[in-house]
KEDODO-741904 format. One record per residue: residue in three letters; x, y, z of N, C-alpha, C in turn. Coordinates in steps of 0.2 Angstrom, whole numbers, plus 2048, in hexadecimal, padded with zeros to 3 digits. Each point is the difference from the previous one (the first is absolute). Layout:
BEGIN
ALAXYZXYZXYZ
...
This chain:
BEGIN
MET3B15FD6A67FF8058058018077FD
PHE8058017FC8018067FD8007FF7F9
ASN7FB8047FD7FF7FF7F88068057FD
ALA8007FF7F98058037FC7FF808801
PHE7FA8038007FF807800803802807
GLU7FF7FD805803802807807800800
ARG8037FA7FD8078008008038057FC
ALA7FD8027FA8038057FC800807803
VAL7FA802804800806803805800806
ALA8017FB8048048008058088007FE
GLY8017FD7FA8078017FE8018077FD
ARG7FB8037FD8018077FE801805806
TYR7FD7FE8068018058068067FF803
LEU8037FA7FF8077FE8038058037FC
ARG7FF8017FA8068037FC7FF808800
ALA8068038038008078018008047F9
ARG7FB8058008008057FA803807803
ARG8018047FB8028078027FB803805
GLY8038038057FB8038057FE7FB806
GLU8017FA7FF7FE7FB8058067FC803
ARG8068027FF8067FC802800800808
PHE7FE8058038008008077FD7FA803
VAL7FA7FF7FE7FC7FA8038047FA7FE
SER8037FF7FB8037FA7FE8077FF804
VAL8038068018068008057FE7FD807
ILE7FB8028027FD7FE8077FF7F8800
ALA7FD7FE7FA7FE7F97FF8077FC800
GLY8058037FC8067FD8008047FF807
PHE7FF8058048038008067FC7FB805
SER7FA7FF7FF7FC7FB8038027F97FE
LEU8017FF7FA8037F97FD8077FF803
ILE8048058008077FF8037FF7FE808
GLY7FC8048037FF7FE8077FE7F9802
ILE7FB7FE7FC7FD7F98018067FB7FE
ALA8038017FB8067FC7FE8057FF805
LEU8028068038058008057FE7FD807
GLY7FA8018017FD7FD8067FF7F9800
VAL7FE7FD7FA8007F97FF8077FD800
ALA8048037FD8077FD7FF804800807
THR7FF8068048038008077FD7FB804
LEU7F97FF8007FD7FB8048027F97FF
ILE8017FE7F98027FA7FE8087FF802
ILE8048057FF8077FF8028017FF808
VAL7FC8048048018008077FD7FA803
MET7FB7FE7FE7FD7F98028047FA7FE
SER8038007FA8047FB7FE806800804
VAL8038058028068018047FF7FD807
MET7FA8038037FE7FE8067FF7F8801
GLY7FC7FE7FB7FF7F97FF8067FB800
GLY8058037FB8067FC800805801806
PHE7FF8058038048018077FD7FB805
LYS7FA7FF8007FD7FC8058027F97FE
VAL7FF7FE7FA8017F97FE8087FE801
ASP8048057FE8077FE800802800807
LEU7FE8048048028008087FD7FA803
LEU7FA7FE7FE7FD7FA8038057FA7FE
ASN8027FF7FA8047FB7FD807800804
ARG8038068018068008038007FE808
ILE7FB8038037FF7FE8077FE7F9801
LEU7FC7FD7FC7FE7F98018057FC7FD
GLY8048027FB8057FC7FD8067FE805
LEU8018048058057FF8057FD7FE807
ASN7FA8028027FD7FE8067FB7FA800
GLY7FE7FF7FA7FB7FA8007F9803801
HIS7FB7FC7FF7F98028007FD7FF807
LEU8027FB8047FE7FF8068067FD805
GLY7FF8018068057FD8057FD7FC805
ILE8037FB8027FD7FC805805800806
TYR7FE8028068048018067FE7FB805
ALA8047FE8057FF7FC8057FC804806
ILE7FC7FD8037FC8038067FF7FB805
ASP8018028077FF7FC8057F9802804
GLY7FF7FD8067FA8018037FF808802
GLU8058038018008078028018067FB
GLY8047FE7FB8028047FB8057FD7FB
PRO8038047FB8047FE7FC8067FC803
ALA8027FB7FD8067FC8038068027FC
ARG8067FE8028068027FD8017FE7F9
GLY7FD7FA7FF8017FD7F97FD7FA7FF
LEU8007FE7F97FD7F97FE8057FB801
ALA7FF7FB8048047FA8028007FB7FA
ASP7FA7FF7FE7FF7FA7FB7FE8037F9
TYR8058057FE7FE8047FA8017FC7FA
THR8047FB8008017FB7FA7FA7FD7FE
ALA7FD7FC8057FA7FD7FF7FA8047FE
LEU8008068037FA8057FF8018037F8
THR8068017FE8028037FA7FD7FB7FA
LYS8027F98017FE7FB7FC7F88007FF
ARG7FD8008067F88008007FD8067FC
ILE8038068027FE8067FD8018007F8
ALA8067FE7FE8028007F97FB7FB7FC
ALA7FD7FB8037FC7FB7FD7F98037FE
ILE7FE8068037F98038008008037F9
PRO7FA7FF7FC7FF8037FA800807800
ASP8038037FB8008077FF806803804
VAL8047FC8038068028048067FF7FB
THR8048057FE8057FF7FB8077FF804
LEU8018028068068008037FF801808
ALA8037FC804800801807807800802
ILE803805804807801802800801807
PRO8047FC804801801807806805800
VAL7FF805804806806801801801807
VAL8068038018018038078028077FF
ASP7FC8058038018077FF803803807
GLY8048057FF8038038058048077FE
GLN8018048058048067FE807800803
ALA8048047FC8078008028048067FE
LEU8058028038048057FD8057FD7FB
VAL8008037FA8057FE7FB8058057FF
SER8077FD8018058057FF8057FD7FB
SER8048047FD8057FE7FB807801803
PRO8057FD7FD807801802802808800
ARG7FD8047FB8018078007FE804805
GLY7FC7FD8057FD8048067F98027FF
ALA7FD7FF7FA7F98027FE7FC7FB804
ALA7FA8038027FB7FB8037F98037FF
THR7FB7FB8007F98017FF7FC7FB803
GLY7FA8018017FB7FB8037FE7FC7FA
GLY7FF7FA8017FD7FB7FB7FB7FB803
LEU7FC7FE7FB7FB7FA8028037FA7FD
ILE8027FC8048037F97FE7FB7FB800
ARG8007FC7FA7FB7FB7FF8047FA7FF
GLY7FE7FB8048037F97FE7FC7FC7FC
ILE8027FD7FB7FC7FC7FB8057FB7FD
ARG7FC7FA7FE8047FB7FC8028027F9
LYS8057FD7FE8038027F97FB7FE7FB
GLU7FC7FB8007FB7FE7FB7FA805800
ASP7FF8028067FA8058018028077FD
LEU8068028018038067FE8008007F8
LEU8027FA7FD8008007F97F98007FD
ALA7FB7FE8047F98007FE7FD807801
LEU8038048047FE8078018028047FA
ARG7FC8017FB8028037FA802807800
ALA7FD804805801807801807801802
VAL8047FB8038078008018047FD7FB
SER7FF7F97FF8047FC7FC8008037F9
ASP7FB8037FD8008027F9802807800
HIS802803805803807800806801804
LEU8057FC7FE8078008038048057FC
VAL8038058038048057FC8087FE800
GLU8017FB8058077FE8018007FA804
GLY8057FB7FE8007FA8037FB7FB7FE
SER7FF7FA8047FB7FB7FE7FF7FD807
LEU7FA7FC8007FE7FC8068037F9800
THR8057FF7FC8037F98008037FF807
ASP8048058028037FF8077FC802806
PHE7FA8017FF7FB8018057FF7FA804
THR8057FE8048007FA804802801807
PRO7FD7FC805802801807807801801
GLY802804804807802802801807801
ASP8028047FB8018078017FD8047FA
ALA7FB7FD7FD7FD8047FA7FB805802
ILE7FF8057FC7FB8058017FF8037F9
ALA7F98027FF7FE8047FA7FD806802
ILE8028067FE7FE8068027FD8047FA
GLY7FC8068027FD8047FB8058057FD
VAL7FE8027FA8058057FD801806804
GLY7FA8038038018068048047FF806
MET8007FA8038047FF8068078007FE
ALA8027FC7FA8068007FD8038067FF
ARG7FD8057FD8028077FE801804806
ARG7FC7FF8058018048068067FE804
LEU8017F98008067FD8048068007FC
GLY8008017F98067FF7FC8027F97FF
LEU7FB7FC7FF8027F98007FE7FD7F9
SER8047FB7FE7FF7FC7FA8007F9801
VAL7FF7FB7FB8007F98018087FE802
GLY8007FC8058077FE803802804806
ASP7FD8068018028038067FC7FD806
THR8038028067FD7FE8067FD805804
LEU7FA7FE8037FC8058047FF7FD807
THR7FF8048057FF7FD8077F8802802
LEU7FD7FA8037FA801803800801807
ILE7FD8048038008018087F9800802
SER7FE7FB8047FA800803800802807
PRO7FB8058028008028077FD7FB805
GLN7FD7FB7FE7FE7FA8048067FB801
GLY8048028048067FC8018007FC806
ALA8057FD8028017FB806801804806
ALA7FC7FE8068018038068077FE804
THR8048048028067FE804800804806
ALA8067FF8048018048068018077FF
PHE8028027FA8018077FE7FA8037FC
GLY7FB7FD8007FA8027FC7FF7FC7FA
THR7FB8037FC7FE7FC7FA8068027FA
VAL8027FB7FE8058007FA7FD7FF7FA
PRO8008057FB7FC7FF7FA8047FA7FB
ARG7FC7FD7FC8037FB7FC8028037FA
ILE8067FE7FE8048037FA8027FA7FC
ARG7FF8017F98017FB7FB8028037FA
ALA8057FE7FC8028027FA7FE7FB7FA
TYR7FD8037FB7FE7FD7FA8038027FA
ARG8007FC7FB8038027F97FA8017FB
VAL8008067FD7FB8017FB8017FC7FA
VAL7FB7FC7FE8007FC7FA7FB8027FB
ALA7FB8058017FC8027FB7FD807802
ILE7FF8047FB7FD8078017F98007FC
PHE7FB8028037F98007FC7FD807800
GLN7FC8017FB7FC8068007F97FE7FE
VAL7FC8018057F87FE7FE7FD8067FD
GLY8038068007FD8067FD7FC804805
MET8007FE8067FD805806805802804
ASN8018068008068038048007FE807
GLU7FB8008037FF7FE8088037F9801
TYR7FE7FC7FC8027F98008087FF7FE
ASP8028037FB8077FF7FE805803805
GLN7FD8058048058038058007FC807
ALA7FB7FC8017FF7FD8078007F8800
TYR7FF7FD7FB7FF7F98008077FC7FF
ALA8017FB8038067FB7FF7FD7F9802
PHE8037FB7FC7FE7F98018067FC802
LEU7FE7FC8058057FB8037FD7F97FE
PRO8047FB8007FE7F98007FC7FF806
LEU7FB7FC8007FB7FF8058037FD807
THR8057FB7FF8037FE806805805803
ASP8038047FC8048058037FC805804
ALA7FB8027FD7FB8058037FE7FD807
GLN7FE7FA8007FE7FD806805800806
VAL8067FF7FE806800804801807803
PHE8008057FB8018078027FB803804
PHE7FA7FF7FF7FA8028047FE7FC805
GLN8047FB8027FF7FB8057F97FD800
GLU7FE7FE7FA7F97FC7FF8027F97FD
PRO8037FC8048027F97FD7F97FC7FE
ASP8007FE7FA7FB7FB7FD7F9804801
ARG8008067FF7FA8048008008057FA
ALA7FA8027FE7FF8057FB7FB805802
SER8028077FF7FC8058027F98007FD
GLU7FF7FE7FA7FA8007FC8017FB7FA
ILE7FA7FF7FD8007FC7FA7FC8057FB
GLU8048027FB7FD8047FB7FD7FC7FA
VAL7FA8027FE7FC7FD7FB7FE8047FB
ARG8017FE7F97FE8037FA7FB7FC7FD
VAL7FB8047FD7FA7FD7FD8008027F9
ASN7FB7FC7FC7FF8027F97FD8077FF
ASP7FB8018047FD8077FF800803807
PRO8048068008008038077FA803802
LEU7FB8027FB7FA8038027FB7FB803
ALA8017F97FF7FC7FB8038047FD806
VAL8048038038047FD8067FB7FE806
GLY7FA8038007FC7FE8067FE7F97FF
ALA7FF7FD7FA7FE7F97FF8067FC802
VAL8068027FF8067FC802800800807
VAL7FF8058038018008087FB7FB803
ARG7FA8007FD7FB7FB8038027F97FF
ALA8037FF7FA8037F97FF8057FE804
ILE8058058028057FF8047FE7FE807
ARG7FB8048027FD7FF8077FD7F9800
ALA7FD7FE7FB7FC7F98008067FB800
THR8058017FC8057FB8008047FF806
LEU8028068048047FF8067FC7FE806
GLY7F98017FF7FC7FE806801804806
ASP8027FC805800803807808803801
THR8048007FB8078028017FF808802
PRO8038028068008078028058047FB
VAL7FD8037FB8038057FC7FC8067FF
HIS8048057FE7FD8077FF8018017F8
ILE7FB8027FC8018017F97FE8077FF
ILE8058047FC7FF8077FE8018007F9
ASP7FB8027FC8018017F98028077FE
TRP8028017FA8028077FE7FB805800
GLN7FA7FF7FF7FB8058017FF803807
HIS8027FC8057FF802807807804802
SER8057FD7FD8078038028028067FD
ASN7FC8027FA8028067FC7F98047FF
ASP7FB7FE8047FA8037FE800808800
SER8038038058008078018048037FA
PHE8057FD7FE8048037FA7FD8007FA
PHE7FD7FA7FE7FC7FF7FA7F9804800
ALA7FE8018067F98048008028077FF
ALA8068028028028077FF8018017F8
VAL8037FB7FD8018017F97F98007FC
GLU7FB7FC8027FA8007FD7FC806801
VAL8008038067FD8078018038057FC
GLU8078007FF8038057FC7FE7FF7F9
GLN7FF7FA7FE7FE7FF7F97F98027FF
ASN7FC7FF8047F98037FF800807801
VAL8048038048008088008028037FA
MET8067FD7FD8028027FA7FB8007FA
PHE7FC7FA8007FB8007FB7FB805801
LEU7FE8018067FB8068018038077FE
ILE8068018028038077FF8008017F8
LEU8037FB7FD8018007F87FA8007FD
THR7FA7FD8027FA8007FD7FD808800
LEU8028048057FE8077FF8038037FA
ILE8067FE7FE8038037FA7FB7FF7FA
ILE7FD7FA7FF7FC7FF7FB7F9804801
LEU7FE8008067FA8048028018077FE
VAL8058038018028077FE7FF8017F9
ALA8037FB7FC8008007F97F97FF7FD
ALA7FC7FD8047F97FF7FE7FC807801
PHE8028038057FD8078018028057FA
ASN8067FF7FE8028047FA7FC7FE7FA
VAL7FE7F97FF7FC7FE7FB7F9804800
ILE7FD8008077FA8048018008077FD
SER8068048038008077FE8018017F8
SER8047FC7FD8018007F97FA7FF7FC
LEU7FC7FB8037F97FE7FC7FB806801
ILE8008038067FB8058028028067FB
MET8068027FF8028057FC7FE7FE7F8
MET8017FA7FF7FE7FE7F97F98017FF
VAL7FC7FE8057F98007FF7FE808800
LYS8038048047FE8077FF8028037F9
ASP8067FE7FE8028027F97FC7FE7FB
LYS7FD7FA8017FC7FD7FA7F8801801
THR7FE8048057F98018017FC8027FA
ARG8038047FB7FC8017FA7FF7FA7FC
ASP8067FC7FF8007FA7FC7FA7FB803
ILE8008008077FB7FB8037F98027FF
ALA7FF8078007F98027FE7FE7FF7F9
VAL8058017FB7FF7FE7F97FE7F97FF
LEU8047FB8047FF7F97FF7F97FE803
ARG7FE8048067FA7FE8037FA8037FB
THR8018057FD7FB8037FB7FF7FC7FA
LEU8067FD7FE7FF7FB7FA7FD7F9802
GLY7FF7FF8067FD7FA8028047FB804
ALA8068028028047FB8047FD800807
PRO7FF7FA8027FD7FF807805801805
ARG7FE8018078048028058057FA801
GLY7FE7FA7FF8047FB8018068007FC
ALA7FF8027F98068007FC805806802
VAL7FD8058028058068028047FD806
MET7FC7FD8058047FD8068057FB7FE
ARG7FF7FC7FB8057FB7FE8068037FC
ILE7FE8067FD8068037FC805802805
PHE7FE8048058058028058027FB805
LEU7FC7FB8018037FA8048067FD7FC
MET7FF8007F98067FD7FC806804800
CYS7FF8078008058058008047FF807
GLY7FD8008068037FF8068037F9801
ALA7FC7FB7FE8037F98008067FF7FC
SER8008037FA8067FF7FC807803803
VAL7FF8058048068038048027FB805
GLY7FB7FD8048017FB8058037FA7FE
VAL7FD7FD7FA8037FA7FD8078017FE
ALA8018057FC8078017FD805801806
GLY7FE8048058058018058017FA804
THR7FB7FC8018017F98048047FB7FC
LEU7FF8007F98047FB7FC808803800
ILE8018067FF8078038008037FF807
GLY7FC8018058037FF8078027F9801
THR7FB7FB7FE8027F98018067FE7FC
LEU8018027FA8057FE7FC807803803
LEU8008068028068038048017FC806
GLY7FB7FF8048027FD8078027F97FF
VAL7FE7FC7FB8027F97FF8078007FD
VAL8018047FB8078017FD805802805
PHE7FE8048058058038058017FA805
CYS7FB7FC8028017FB8058047FA7FC
LEU7FF7FF7FA8047FA7FD8088027FF
ASN8018068008078037FF803804806
ILE7FD7FE8068028058058077FF803
THR8037F97FF8077FF8028048047FB
THR7FF7FF7FA8048047FB800807801
LEU7FA803801800807802803802806
GLN8007FC8058048018068078017FF
HIS8037FB7FC8078007FF8028067FB
TRP7FB8027FC8028067FC800806804
VAL7FB801805801806804806800804
GLU8027FA8038067FF8048068027FC
SER8007FE7FA8068017FC8018077FE
ILE7FA8048008018077FE801804806
THR7FD7FF8068008048068067FD804
GLY8027FA8008057FE8047FE7FE807
VAL7F98008017FD7FF8077FC7FA800
SER8017FC8057FC7FA8017F8802801
VAL7FC7FE7FB7F98018017FD7FC806
PHE8027FA8017FD7FC8058067FD804
ASN8028048058067FE8047FE7FA805
PRO8037FA7FF7FF7FA804801802808
GLU8058048018018028077FA804804
VAL7FC8027FC7FA8048027FA7FC800
TYR7FF7FC7FA7FA7FC7FF8017F9802
TYR7FB7FC8008017F98018037FC7FA
LEU7FF8037FA8017FC7FA8068047FC
ALA8037FC7FC8068037FC7FE8027F9
HIS7FA8007FE7FE8037FA7F8802800
LEU7FE8037FB7F98038007FC7FB7FD
PRO7FB7FD8047FC7FA7FD7FA8037FD
ALA7FD7FC7FB7FA8027FD7FC7FA7FE
ARG7FA7FF8027FC7FA7FE7FA8027FD
LEU7FE7FF7FA7FA8027FD7FB7FB802
ASP7FB8028037FA7FC8027FA8027FB
TRP7FF7FC7FB7FB8027FB7F9801802
ARG7FE7FC8057FA802804800807802
GLU8058028048008078028008057FB
VAL8047FE7FA8008057FA7F98017FE
THR7FD7FA7FF7F98007FE7FB805804
GLU8017FF8077FC8048048028077FF
ILE8068027FF8028077FF7FD8037FA
ILE8007FC7FB7FD8027F97F8801801
VAL7FD7FB8037F98018017FE806804
MET8048018057FF8068058018067FC
ALA8058017FC8018067FC7FB8017FB
LEU7FD7FB7FD7FB8007FB7F9802803
ALA7FF7FE8067FA801803800807803
LEU8068038028008078037FF8057FA
SER8037FE7FA8008047FA7F98007FD
LEU7FC7FA8017F98007FD7FC804805
LEU8018008067FC8038058018087FF
ALA8068027FF8028077FF7FC8037FA
THR7FE7FC7FB7FC8027FA7F9801801
LEU7FD7FD8057F98008017FD806801
TYR8028048057FD8078018008057FA
PRO8068017FD8008047FA7FC7FE7FA
SER8007F97FF7FC7FD7FB7F8801801
TRP7FE8008077F98018027FF8077FF
ARG8048058017FF8077FF7FF8017F9
ALA8047FD7FC8008017F97F97FE7FD
ALA7FE7FA8027F97FD7FE7FA805802
ARG8018038067FB8048038008077FD
THR8048027FB8008077FD7FA8017FC
ASP7FD8068017FA8027FD8028037FA
PRO7FE7FE7FA8028037F97FD807800
ILE7FA8018027FD8077FF804805804
GLU8027FE8068048058048078017FD
ALA8037FA7FE8068017FD8018047FA
LEU7FA8007FC8008047F97FC806801
ARG7FE8028067FC8068008048067FE
HIS8068018028048067FE8057FF7FA
GLU7FF7FB7FC8047FE7FA7FD8047FA
């Protein structure tokens, strides 16, 4: 496409000589602008993608991919009475990795020191809690060995810190749904011993969730032999629709209501998706501005090289050769800037945790405070398909930026250019 003569002339024009350094400085700033735009776009999109995936894994790791609830003829029923048989039937469905019956409820959690906070109490069997890797693999204190019916409870690290509790301490659960007496409703109060403290990495869950053995939760929330729902986990969360159809076919006419994670969290993840798309659009404008800098620098180069263009045309160089020379000059800036920006962005994303700790050690300030954000660290996930799209977009914008100045250079009339020389 480009012969040796055209490459030689383009290379000579890109190297600054005395009296021509101003044009080269502008081209250098254009290169820096493209590099910074590409690097910023890769970093921000990787962080946004990592945030979305990490948040999805943490939310689904604790809540499951879909929930099955009882329903009667007029609306949702109080609970699933035959949950054991239903759980076995659901667990036998292909692509279902785990089916867990649970009892959910809210209660006031208080410590012997007088501190209190609201909590989401979840009743679960010991073997199911051990299979729940988001909890069992992230214990910071204690173990699940003593998580047996009686007085055992496992709480999040945020709740433990707020109430000043540790393993072995006793806490009290107070339910507003108490027993009716002649003196009014008396709330149910029960003391439990902390046997484990977990940290799932999502501050909202670490502060609010607590786990009780299933039978204890049934007694406390007055739901004997019932489960609030059956949580189901599947192999591929993105293909949860097929599993929902398989569950409906398996359960037949059993009156249940099925809600998957896409419907229960649709507004939240839709907001994250919109934010990701808007950030991509905004940061693309940085590359677009840098491309306009390429246009201005190339126009100044064409104006500066008008006499040279006229001489080349007089010596027999066709218009196509002149156009390709300046296309190569502009494209070289775009390609170099894109490659440098890609390298910077990828290296930054691969070492983002190290850089975060380095900044925190120097400033003494938490860059990613878990009390403000949902996650405890700054995630980054390189999507190479997305990186490729950014590279192609940057190269395309850089190439388009060179078309008009190159066309003007090819249209230069040698007679008019040399008339006053």
